[in-house]
N, C-alpha and C positions, 0 to 999 in steps of 0.2 A: 484504481485505487478509489475512484468514482462509484467504479461498479461492485466493490466490496464492501466500500466504506459507508457510503450515502445512500446508495442502493438495495442494499444484504445480498446481494448475489452471489453466489460459491464461486472461488474463481481458483483453478488448478494450474500450476507453473512447469512448465517440463522444458527442459534444455541439455540439449546433447552436445559432446566435444566440436559437434560440426558446425553448430551455432556460432562457436566465439571465432568471431571474424580478425576483432582487436583484442589485445590485451585489456583493456578498458573496460570489457562487460565483467570481467573474471574480477575486476575491482569493486563494481558495482553491484554484483552477487552478494560477495561478500560482504560487502557495506549492509545489503537486504539481511541477510544471515544474522549477522552480529548486533548490528542498531535497530533493524528493521526498517531504515531510508537511506534513501541517495544522496548524498549532499550534492541541490542544484537543479533537481528532477523534476521541479515544479516550481509555478512563480508562486510568492507570498497570497496573493488572493487564493491560489485556487486549493494552497493547505487553508488556509482560513477559512474556507465554504466547508472542507472537509471537515475541520475540528470546530464549527458549529454544526452541523449538520449529522454528526456520526453520535453524539447523544440520544437524539431523537430517534437517531435508526433503533439505537441500545433499546429507547423505550419500548417501540412498537414489538420488536422480538423479543419483550417480557424479561429482559436483564438489567433490572432494575441496577439490582446491588453491584453493576460495573461501573455505574456512574461517580 
């Protein structure tokens, strides 16, 4: 989240059925696909930091109409 949101790096996520060690992994992936977040994935301070820095990254990339 820091690399893609704050630093603006392109990120790709690949997962196969062999990566599913616990059923909770599927719940997390489902949450990402449906809502864009996983509950309790990171502490509140980290989320606040990303929320503060994301508009700066958007301005750097020249997408001001998203703010």
